[in-house]
N, CA, C and O atoms as CSV, one atom per row, in Angstrom:
chain,resi,resn,atom,element,x,y,z
A,1,UNK,N,N,-6.209,-6.825,-7.001
A,1,UNK,CA,C,-7.654,-7.891,-5.862
A,1,UNK,C,C,-6.695,-8.482,-5.201
A,1,UNK,O,O,-5.540,-8.499,-5.628
A,2,UNK,N,N,-7.056,-9.037,-4.082
A,2,UNK,CA,C,-6.244,-10.286,-3.380
A,2,UNK,C,C,-6.791,-11.973,-3.792
A,2,UNK,O,O,-7.895,-12.190,-4.291
A,3,UNK,N,N,-5.747,-13.092,-3.460
A,3,UNK,CA,C,-6.587,-14.565,-3.942
A,3,UNK,C,C,-6.681,-14.444,-2.610
A,3,UNK,O,O,-6.025,-13.805,-1.787
A,4,UNK,N,N,-7.884,-15.380,-2.510
A,4,UNK,CA,C,-8.768,-15.864,-1.261
A,4,UNK,C,C,-9.009,-17.272,-1.470
A,4,UNK,O,O,-9.484,-17.977,-2.361
A,5,UNK,N,N,-8.580,-17.401,-0.491
A,5,UNK,CA,C,-8.439,-19.781,-1.082
A,5,UNK,C,C,-9.577,-19.724,-0.053
A,5,UNK,O,O,-9.662,-18.985,0.928
A,6,UNK,N,N,-10.641,-20.892,-0.595
A,6,UNK,CA,C,-11.884,-21.539,-0.045
A,6,UNK,C,C,-11.566,-23.264,0.399
A,6,UNK,O,O,-10.534,-23.862,0.094
A,7,UNK,N,N,-12.677,-23.829,1.149
A,7,UNK,CA,C,-12.189,-25.161,1.160
A,7,UNK,C,C,-13.330,-25.732,0.716
A,7,UNK,O,O,-14.285,-25.986,1.450
A,8,UNK,N,N,-13.286,-25.950,-0.445
A,8,UNK,CA,C,-15.051,-27.234,-0.385
A,8,UNK,C,C,-15.006,-28.406,0.266
A,8,UNK,O,O,-14.018,-29.049,0.622
A,9,UNK,N,N,-16.303,-28.669,0.414
A,9,UNK,CA,C,-16.489,-30.335,1.114
A,9,UNK,C,C,-16.232,-30.833,-0.384
A,9,UNK,O,O,-15.259,-31.584,-0.445
A,10,UNK,N,N,-16.638,-30.683,-1.165
A,10,UNK,CA,C,-16.556,-32.004,-2.796
A,10,UNK,C,C,-15.581,-32.023,-3.626
A,10,UNK,O,O,-15.175,-32.918,-4.367
A,11,UNK,N,N,-15.108,-30.599,-3.389
A,11,UNK,CA,C,-14.133,-30.420,-4.401
A,11,UNK,C,C,-12.659,-30.127,-4.049
A,11,UNK,O,O,-11.652,-30.018,-4.749
A,12,UNK,N,N,-12.922,-30.020,-2.483
A,12,UNK,CA,C,-11.180,-29.477,-1.654
A,12,UNK,C,C,-11.308,-28.104,-1.777
A,12,UNK,O,O,-12.316,-27.439,-2.017
A,13,UNK,N,N,-9.339,-27.515,-1.443
A,13,UNK,CA,C,-9.815,-26.700,-1.311
A,13,UNK,C,C,-9.209,-25.600,-2.523
A,13,UNK,O,O,-8.258,-26.045,-3.167
A,14,UNK,N,N,-9.678,-24.231,-2.874
A,14,UNK,CA,C,-9.787,-23.485,-4.369
A,14,UNK,C,C,-9.683,-22.261,-4.190
A,14,UNK,O,O,-10.260,-21.837,-3.189
A,15,UNK,N,N,-8.883,-21.184,-5.116
A,15,UNK,CA,C,-8.789,-20.313,-4.569
A,15,UNK,C,C,-9.104,-18.789,-5.726
A,15,UNK,O,O,-8.696,-18.628,-6.876
A,16,UNK,N,N,-10.001,-17.823,-4.835
A,16,UNK,CA,C,-10.141,-17.470,-6.001
A,16,UNK,C,C,-9.601,-15.529,-6.001
A,16,UNK,O,O,-8.945,-15.239,-5.001
A,17,UNK,N,N,-9.848,-14.328,-7.013
A,17,UNK,CA,C,-9.595,-12.892,-7.067
A,17,UNK,C,C,-11.174,-12.691,-6.798
A,17,UNK,O,O,-12.223,-13.245,-7.129
A,18,UNK,N,N,-10.693,-11.401,-5.877
A,18,UNK,CA,C,-11.838,-11.074,-4.922
A,18,UNK,C,C,-11.460,-9.817,-4.531
A,18,UNK,O,O,-10.316,-9.666,-4.102
A,19,UNK,N,N,-12.351,-8.714,-4.613
A,19,UNK,CA,C,-11.869,-7.451,-3.815
A,19,UNK,C,C,-12.061,-7.828,-2.740
A,19,UNK,O,O,-12.565,-8.862,-2.301
A,20,UNK,N,N,-11.493,-6.646,-2.123
A,20,UNK,CA,C,-11.345,-6.517,-0.282
A,20,UNK,C,C,-11.842,-6.610,0.362
A,20,UNK,O,O,-11.693,-7.295,1.375
A,21,UNK,N,N,-13.238,-5.485,-0.174
A,21,UNK,CA,C,-14.633,-4.704,0.225
A,21,UNK,C,C,-15.232,-6.122,-0.176
A,21,UNK,O,O,-16.179,-6.330,0.583
A,22,UNK,N,N,-15.046,-7.314,-1.171
A,22,UNK,CA,C,-16.184,-8.261,-1.274
A,22,UNK,C,C,-16.677,-8.689,-0.491
A,22,UNK,O,O,-15.835,-8.905,0.381
A,23,UNK,N,N,-18.097,-9.156,-0.026
A,23,UNK,CA,C,-17.679,-10.620,0.998
A,23,UNK,C,C,-18.138,-11.863,0.562
A,23,UNK,O,O,-18.917,-12.159,-0.344
A,24,UNK,N,N,-17.339,-12.728,1.595
A,24,UNK,CA,C,-16.618,-13.732,1.480
A,24,UNK,C,C,-18.145,-14.606,0.845
A,24,UNK,O,O,-19.346,-14.408,1.027
A,25,UNK,N,N,-17.251,-15.770,-0.074
A,25,UNK,CA,C,-18.217,-16.042,-0.857
A,25,UNK,C,C,-19.174,-17.340,-0.168
A,25,UNK,O,O,-19.866,-16.494,0.398
A,26,UNK,N,N,-19.544,-18.100,0.088
A,26,UNK,CA,C,-20.973,-19.366,0.632
A,26,UNK,C,C,-21.303,-20.062,-0.369
A,26,UNK,O,O,-21.945,-21.060,-0.042
A,27,UNK,N,N,-21.061,-19.904,-1.888
A,27,UNK,CA,C,-21.488,-21.299,-2.432
A,27,UNK,C,C,-20.094,-20.839,-3.877
A,27,UNK,O,O,-19.737,-19.802,-4.435
A,28,UNK,N,N,-19.568,-22.858,-3.975
A,28,UNK,CA,C,-19.046,-22.880,-4.876
A,28,UNK,C,C,-18.787,-22.623,-5.993
A,28,UNK,O,O,-17.811,-23.265,-6.382
A,29,UNK,N,N,-19.516,-21.492,-7.253
A,29,UNK,CA,C,-19.576,-21.715,-8.101
A,29,UNK,C,C,-19.480,-22.558,-8.912
A,29,UNK,O,O,-19.819,-22.257,-10.057
A,30,UNK,N,N,-19.018,-23.839,-8.661
A,30,UNK,CA,C,-18.935,-24.281,-9.932
A,30,UNK,C,C,-20.025,-25.969,-9.399
A,30,UNK,O,O,-20.631,-26.709,-10.174
A,31,UNK,N,N,-19.901,-26.112,-7.638
A,31,UNK,CA,C,-20.480,-27.393,-7.868
A,31,UNK,C,C,-21.320,-27.035,-6.815
A,31,UNK,O,O,-21.800,-28.014,-6.244
A,32,UNK,N,N,-21.764,-25.598,-6.229
A,32,UNK,CA,C,-22.853,-25.134,-5.901
A,32,UNK,C,C,-22.742,-25.976,-3.774
A,32,UNK,O,O,-23.613,-25.659,-2.963
A,33,UNK,N,N,-21.819,-26.735,-3.460
A,33,UNK,CA,C,-22.090,-26.852,-2.395
A,33,UNK,C,C,-21.171,-25.671,-1.171
A,33,UNK,O,O,-20.492,-24.932,-1.884
A,34,UNK,N,N,-21.010,-25.386,-0.022
A,34,UNK,CA,C,-21.431,-24.409,0.642
A,34,UNK,C,C,-19.615,-24.750,1.001
A,34,UNK,O,O,-18.979,-25.779,1.234
A,35,UNK,N,N,-19.130,-22.723,0.848
A,35,UNK,CA,C,-17.566,-23.392,1.557
A,35,UNK,C,C,-17.196,-22.546,3.023
A,35,UNK,O,O,-17.783,-21.702,3.700
A,36,UNK,N,N,-15.806,-23.312,3.114
A,36,UNK,CA,C,-15.001,-21.437,4.361
A,36,UNK,C,C,-14.094,-21.110,3.276
A,36,UNK,O,O,-13.466,-21.450,2.273
A,37,UNK,N,N,-14.522,-19.999,4.348
A,37,UNK,CA,C,-12.726,-18.987,4.467
A,37,UNK,C,C,-12.087,-19.661,4.547
A,37,UNK,O,O,-12.341,-20.393,5.504
A,38,UNK,N,N,-10.810,-20.055,3.765
A,38,UNK,CA,C,-9.909,-20.727,5.131
A,38,UNK,C,C,-9.032,-19.687,5.166
A,38,UNK,O,O,-9.286,-18.682,4.503
A,39,UNK,N,N,-7.942,-19.759,5.893
A,39,UNK,CA,C,-6.679,-18.099,6.720
A,39,UNK,C,C,-5.086,-19.057,5.849
A,39,UNK,O,O,-4.266,-19.606,6.585
A,40,UNK,N,N,-5.004,-19.075,5.105
A,40,UNK,CA,C,-3.845,-19.677,4.030
A,40,UNK,C,C,-2.226,-18.038,4.573
A,40,UNK,O,O,-2.307,-16.834,4.820
A,41,UNK,N,N,-1.175,-18.943,4.507
A,41,UNK,CA,C,0.411,-17.933,4.515
A,41,UNK,C,C,0.300,-17.224,3.314
A,41,UNK,O,O,0.226,-17.837,2.249
A,42,UNK,N,N,0.280,-15.992,3.363
A,42,UNK,CA,C,0.476,-14.790,3.492
A,42,UNK,C,C,1.579,-15.811,2.106
A,42,UNK,O,O,1.953,-16.965,2.316
A,43,UNK,N,N,1.978,-14.844,0.486
A,43,UNK,CA,C,3.429,-15.251,0.028
A,43,UNK,C,C,4.517,-14.385,0.023
A,43,UNK,O,O,4.905,-13.872,1.073
A,44,UNK,N,N,4.742,-14.294,-0.427
A,44,UNK,CA,C,5.679,-12.566,-0.937
A,44,UNK,C,C,7.364,-12.923,-1.140
A,44,UNK,O,O,7.790,-13.937,-0.589
A,45,UNK,N,N,7.897,-12.432,-1.598
A,45,UNK,CA,C,9.607,-12.796,-1.292
A,45,UNK,C,C,9.989,-11.401,-1.196
A,45,UNK,O,O,9.659,-10.345,-1.736
A,46,UNK,N,N,11.041,-11.897,-0.055
A,46,UNK,CA,C,12.380,-10.355,-0.064
A,46,UNK,C,C,13.198,-10.308,-0.630
A,46,UNK,O,O,14.001,-11.242,-0.637
A,47,UNK,N,N,13.411,-8.949,-1.531
A,47,UNK,CA,C,14.930,-8.776,-2.677
A,47,UNK,C,C,15.938,-8.522,-1.862
A,47,UNK,O,O,15.931,-8.240,-0.664
A,48,UNK,N,N,17.132,-8.695,-2.898
A,48,UNK,CA,C,18.125,-8.058,-1.926
A,48,UNK,C,C,19.326,-9.855,-1.381
A,48,UNK,O,O,18.992,-11.036,-1.481
A,49,UNK,N,N,20.426,-9.358,-0.947
A,49,UNK,CA,C,20.943,-9.554,-0.542
A,49,UNK,C,C,20.359,-10.219,0.931
A,49,UNK,O,O,19.301,-9.809,1.408
A,50,UNK,N,N,21.319,-11.485,1.714
A,50,UNK,CA,C,20.994,-11.580,2.891
A,50,UNK,C,C,22.322,-12.213,3.383
A,50,UNK,O,O,22.857,-13.150,2.791
A,51,UNK,N,N,22.904,-11.538,4.707
A,51,UNK,CA,C,23.911,-12.197,5.418
A,51,UNK,C,C,23.274,-12.759,6.363
A,51,UNK,O,O,22.104,-12.693,6.740
A,52,UNK,N,N,24.780,-13.700,6.936
A,52,UNK,CA,C,23.880,-14.976,7.720
A,52,UNK,C,C,24.502,-13.897,9.068
A,52,UNK,O,O,25.537,-13.290,8.793
A,53,UNK,N,N,23.828,-13.640,10.627
A,53,UNK,CA,C,23.646,-13.046,11.210
A,53,UNK,C,C,25.034,-13.953,12.146
A,53,UNK,O,O,24.764,-15.100,12.504
A,54,UNK,N,N,26.015,-13.561,12.386
A,54,UNK,CA,C,27.703,-14.300,13.392
A,54,UNK,C,C,27.285,-14.316,14.376
A,54,UNK,O,O,26.364,-13.500,14.400
A,55,UNK,N,N,27.401,-14.785,15.295
A,55,UNK,CA,C,26.822,-14.959,16.923
A,55,UNK,C,C,28.242,-13.946,18.012
A,55,UNK,O,O,29.426,-14.283,18.045
A,56,UNK,N,N,27.788,-13.030,18.583
A,56,UNK,CA,C,28.612,-12.538,18.754
A,56,UNK,C,C,29.722,-13.088,19.968
A,56,UNK,O,O,29.175,-13.641,20.922
A,57,UNK,N,N,31.166,-12.990,20.013
A,57,UNK,CA,C,32.384,-13.603,20.856
A,57,UNK,C,C,32.143,-12.632,21.839
A,57,UNK,O,O,31.608,-11.532,21.978
A,58,UNK,N,N,32.968,-13.788,22.681
A,58,UNK,CA,C,32.683,-13.439,24.023
A,58,UNK,C,C,34.329,-13.302,24.485
A,58,UNK,O,O,35.154,-14.215,24.517
A,59,UNK,N,N,34.491,-12.142,24.764
A,59,UNK,CA,C,36.152,-12.579,25.337
A,59,UNK,C,C,35.970,-12.621,27.270
A,59,UNK,O,O,36.422,-11.723,27.980
A,60,UNK,N,N,35.297,-13.736,27.763
A,60,UNK,CA,C,35.586,-13.908,28.766
A,60,UNK,C,C,36.743,-15.382,28.659
A,60,UNK,O,O,36.686,-16.141,27.692
A,61,UNK,N,N,37.744,-15.588,29.816
A,61,UNK,CA,C,38.603,-16.500,29.286
A,61,UNK,C,C,37.353,-18.475,29.514
A,61,UNK,O,O,36.235,-18.648,29.999
A,62,UNK,N,N,37.947,-19.061,29.137
A,62,UNK,CA,C,37.321,-20.337,29.567
A,62,UNK,C,C,36.411,-20.798,29.321
A,62,UNK,O,O,36.138,-21.044,28.146
A,63,UNK,N,N,35.363,-21.178,30.603
A,63,UNK,CA,C,34.951,-21.712,31.851
A,63,UNK,C,C,34.387,-20.813,32.847
A,63,UNK,O,O,33.786,-20.913,33.916
A,64,UNK,N,N,34.885,-19.749,31.954
A,64,UNK,CA,C,34.045,-18.364,32.686
A,64,UNK,C,C,32.499,-18.225,33.555
A,64,UNK,O,O,31.829,-17.355,34.111
A,65,UNK,N,N,32.445,-19.799,33.236
A,65,UNK,CA,C,30.285,-19.185,33.186
A,65,UNK,C,C,29.572,-18.836,33.212
A,65,UNK,O,O,28.513,-18.831,33.839
A,66,UNK,N,N,30.143,-18.332,32.295
A,66,UNK,CA,C,28.666,-17.158,31.078
A,66,UNK,C,C,28.244,-18.074,30.350
A,66,UNK,O,O,28.876,-18.898,29.689
A,67,UNK,N,N,26.682,-17.860,30.530
A,67,UNK,CA,C,25.548,-18.888,29.847
A,67,UNK,C,C,25.056,-19.051,28.831
A,67,UNK,O,O,24.958,-17.964,28.262
A,68,UNK,N,N,24.863,-19.446,28.545
A,68,UNK,CA,C,24.934,-19.395,26.928
A,68,UNK,C,C,26.090,-18.817,25.689
A,68,UNK,O,O,25.947,-18.318,24.573
A,69,UNK,N,N,27.311,-19.189,26.566
A,69,UNK,CA,C,28.392,-18.958,26.037
A,69,UNK,C,C,28.726,-20.008,25.143
A,69,UNK,O,O,28.324,-21.164,25.274
A,70,UNK,N,N,30.009,-19.299,23.560
A,70,UNK,CA,C,29.835,-20.213,23.637
A,70,UNK,C,C,31.263,-20.973,23.670
A,70,UNK,O,O,31.512,-21.924,22.929
A,71,UNK,N,N,31.873,-20.617,24.304
A,71,UNK,CA,C,33.593,-20.008,25.570
A,71,UNK,C,C,33.673,-20.734,26.360
A,71,UNK,O,O,34.731,-21.067,26.894
A,72,UNK,N,N,32.139,-21.320,26.731
A,72,UNK,CA,C,31.331,-21.729,27.884
A,72,UNK,C,C,32.099,-23.539,28.277
A,72,UNK,O,O,32.245,-24.124,27.203
A,73,UNK,N,N,32.475,-24.258,29.261
A,73,UNK,CA,C,32.695,-25.481,29.465
A,73,UNK,C,C,31.194,-26.244,29.343
A,73,UNK,O,O,30.079,-25.834,29.666
A,74,UNK,N,N,31.403,-26.867,29.051
A,74,UNK,CA,C,30.118,-28.352,28.646
A,74,UNK,C,C,29.792,-29.139,30.296
A,74,UNK,O,O,29.027,-30.099,30.382
């Protein structure tokens, strides 16, 4: 079951475990105030090793005018 986040004007933000098919909460069970469902960032962890991608190297001579090329003159 996913965890949903709500905003209560009296208590602040809180989260609750609900079924996906359940209707959104209308009132905070703790204080009875009307609540609004908040869109929050999903949390997940990528597992495994991640290597930084290297920028492609350019074989053009220095100052050849390649736009965005690391060997281009400033």
